[in-house]
N, C-alpha and C positions, 0 to 999 in steps of 0.2 A: 352494323346493324345487324345482330343476331338472327338467322333465319332456317335454320333446320329443327325440326321436329323430328324426336328421340324416340323408337317407340322401343318397349322394354316387354318380348312378349316370351321369350323364355324362361324357362324354370328355374329356382336355385341359383338365382342370380345376385351377387352381392356388390353395392356400389357406395363408392367411399369420394371424397375429394383430397385430391394433392395437387399442390402448385396451383389451382383452378383449371386443373384436368380432373373430370370424373373418369375414375378406374372401375371399368364394369368386370368381374368376375365371376364367370359362367363354371360353375362347378362340375356340370355335367359334359361340360366337354372340354374341361379344364384349359381352358382359352380366357385371357384378359386383353380387355381392352380398353384404349384412351380417347377419351373427348373432349375437346376444348371446351368447357362451359359456357364461354363467353362466346360461343358460334350455335350454342341453342337456344329455341325461343322457346318449344314447348317441351316436355317431356311425359310419354304416356306410357302409365304404369301398369302393363294388362295381366302381370303373370300375380297367380297368388303367392307364389315363393320368393320375392324378391326383400331382399334388407338393406335400406338406406341410412348411412347415417346420419345423424343430425348438425354435422360439420357441414354436411353435404346438400341438407334443406335447407340450410341457415345461407349457404351462400347463393342456392336457387335464389331465396328469396333477395338478397343481395345484388345481384343481378337481373332481377325480375324475369324470371326463369320459370313459368307455371309448370306446376306438375299435376296431373289429373288421374286419378287412379279407378280404376274399374276390379266391378266384384268379378265372382268365379264364372258369372255368363258374359263376361265383357263388356258390362252397363259400366256407363260412369256413376260413382257414387260417390267422389271427392272430390275435391279441389282443394292445393294450397295456393295462396296469389299473395304477394307483398304486403306487409302493415301500410297503413298510408302515412308516407312521407313526404308532403310537400313541403319543397325551400321555397311556393311564395302562396301566400292566404287569399290572394286575388280572386283564382278559380275556386277557391271554395266559399269566398262569402257570395260570389254571383250566384252558386250551385242551389245554396238555403234559400236566395231571394226570388229564385224562378216565378214569373206570373204564370196564372194559366192560360191567357192569352198566346203568351211566349209559347210554353208547351207544345198546345193544340198548335201553333202552328209549324214547328219543331217535328211534331209527331206526324203531320200531315204531309210534311217533306219525306218523312222515313217510310211511312205505307205507301204512298204514291209511286218511291221508285222501289219497293219488294214488289208491289202488283207488275211494276212493267218489266223486271226481273222474271216475274211469275209468267209473262204472257210471252217472254222471249223463250219457251220453255214447251209452248204451244204450238211449234211450227207445224204441226200434224194436221192443227184443227182451226184452219185460218179466221173462220166465225169468230169462236171462242178466243182466240187471241186478239183480235180487233174489240171484241166488250169488253175485255178485261184494259187495254190500254185507254179504254175511253173512261171507264171507272176511274183510273190512276188520273186522266185529266181533269173529270170533274170532283177529283178530291184535294187536286192540289190548288181548283178553282174555289173551293170555299172550306179553308181550312180551320174556319173555328164556325161553332155552332154552340150559342148559347144552351147553357143546361146539358149538354154532349157530356155524357161519362165517357171517358177512354174503357178500353177492354170490356166491355160488360158481360155480364157471364149469362147467356143467352137462356139454362135453364130456371136464371134468378129473376125476369123479365116477366112485366106484367103485360096483358094485351097492347096498352098503349102505349109502352116503351117499345114494344116491338117494332110496332109502324114506326117508329124512327129510325129503324134500321135501314129504311128505303130512302132517307136521306143519302147526302153526297159527302158527310164527317169525313174523318179516317175511320171510328174503328167501323160506324156500317158500311164502308168503303172496304175497307178489310176482311170483315166477316162474307159480303156480297160475291167477293173476287174468290173465295178461299173455297167455297162452294162449288164455283163452277171450274177452278182450276185444277182438285181433288178430282171432279166429277169425270174429267179429260183424263188427266196426269194416272192417280194410283190403279185403277183398275188396268193399265199398260203394263205398269210397272208389276204389277200381281201375276200379271199373265206369264211374266219373263221367268219370274222368280217358284211359280207353281204354285202360289198360294191362292189362297180365299177372300184375301181383302177387297172393299168395296169402298171403303173411305179411311180418312186419316183419323187414325187413333193414338195420340201420344200417350205414353207411357206402356202400352203394350208391352214392347222390350222385345217381342217377333216380330219374323218377317218383314216385308217393306218397312212398317212404322218401326219398327226396332233399328233397322238399318240406319232411316233417317233420322231419329232421336243421337243416334250414337255420332253419325255430319253433323248433325247441328251441335253439339256437345263439343265439337272440336272446334268451329268459327266461334262461339260464343269464348270459348279459352283465349282464343288470341284477341278478339276484343277485349276482354278482363286484362287483357298483358297491356293492351295500348291505354286504357282508358287508369290503368295501375299508374301507369310512365308519365302520364301526361299528368296525374295528380287528383283524377275525380274521385269522389267515395262511391262506388258502386250502388250502394245500398238506395242512394236518392235517384228513383227515374224521373222521368216527362210523360210515361205513362202508365207502364205495370204498376200494381200497388205494392207498395213495402213489406217487408214480410223479414221475422226474424228470419237472419244467416243467408238473406236474396241480396240477388244484386242486381235488383231493378233498371238501373241504365244498364248494363250488358244485355237485358233482354230484349229491352227496349232497341237498343241499336242493332243489334244481329239479324233484325227482322228484313234489312235488305238483302243480305246474304246467304238467308238459308234456300234461296230457289238453285245458286250454285253449288250446295250440295245436290239438291233435286237434278239438276243437269248432272251431277258427278255419278250421281246412283244411278241414271236412266243409261249410260253408256258402260256402264259397269255390268247393267245385268242384261243389255240388250242380244248377248250372243244366248245368254241362258241363265241357270242357277246356278249360284258361286256361294260359296260360306263366308256368315260373318269376320272369319278371323282374315281371310284374304281381304275383305271389304274394308277391315281396319287398317291393314297396311295400307290399300290404295287411296282412301278418303284421306290420309292428310295429304297428300301431296294437291291437293286443292290449294294449300296455303301456299304451294310453290308454284300453280298459275300464275301464266304473264297476263294482266290484266292491263286496259285501255284507261290511262287518266290523262288527260287533256291530249298533247302532241306523243306521250310516249307509253311506252309498257314496263311495268313494274310489275314484282312478284306478290301475291295477294297480301302478306304478311305484310308488307310497306303497305299497298292501297288501303290496306286496313287502318295505320296509322296515321295517314292520310285524311282518310274518313274521319278518324278521332280528333286529329287535329282540327278540323273545320269546323267541326262540331264545339271544338274549346273554344277558338276564336268568335264562333256567336254568342256563346254563353258569357264570353269575357262582355261583349260590346252590347250584350243586353237587346240585341236584333236577332232577330230569323232572318240570320245570312243562309245565302244558297251553300248547302253542303257538297261535297264532292263523294259520290257512295261510287263504289267497283259496280259497273254494271255490265251485263249480260250483252253481248253482240246480238241484236236482231237480227231476226230470219228476214 
């Protein structure tokens, strides 16, 4: 199974394919390197002067290698994924016929595991950690609530709907846990990076929030890779609303993996401010982290594959089977 993450950061790189070997030429240094494409899982193109041949991109798609392209400020801006090519239509048929109760129960598992992983990151605040663990427990105990709309937009909620956020449903639990989690974690990260950030603001592309967004894009890419390998259509999700060019299912299933990035950034910044370019090199290592899955320890990339496989099993069975989540060790 491919497992390397290839980061293209240098300027003036030319990339071509030759006998399933990526030939990478650095014109500035007059150096050429060769990488077996079959060993690569993800390629991150983070330089503005990279040339890739169409043949190289085509072969990446055939071998299920995902290409993540960044802009001039190292922000992910494009992603190439293999075109849907399933050998069996069983999973496709199950995906387009998912019922709302099934999706709600699966979403409850996803969110409860996300909150448990968030709790593991609050080892410096026992009270907050225990509160998150209780929220996760109640979320699993109340997997469905009639009329609950997944992932509501807070600015569009009526006062009556806002009261519903005090429920134990998945969306309410996620929202309540997020407020508590970031209240105690983000100021800590911001103080180490020496910024004035006090809340989680996706899309700001600066400071701690920008580093988190970049890390989340990396694990989301790994989830997309596994979804494509198993034959899912990523545009059809269980909670996120589908949108043009979107990957709702990847947005759904990446949720329990986000706290892994939070922990990676916590360790990265603990010694003081460090630049974004260094974070870009560091964060991809989370996909090589050893994760306990049952009695074994495997790389995160392989753990994500097992996680997506368990979701595929539940989809084919048509019942909310337990999912296999990569879980952070509890303090």
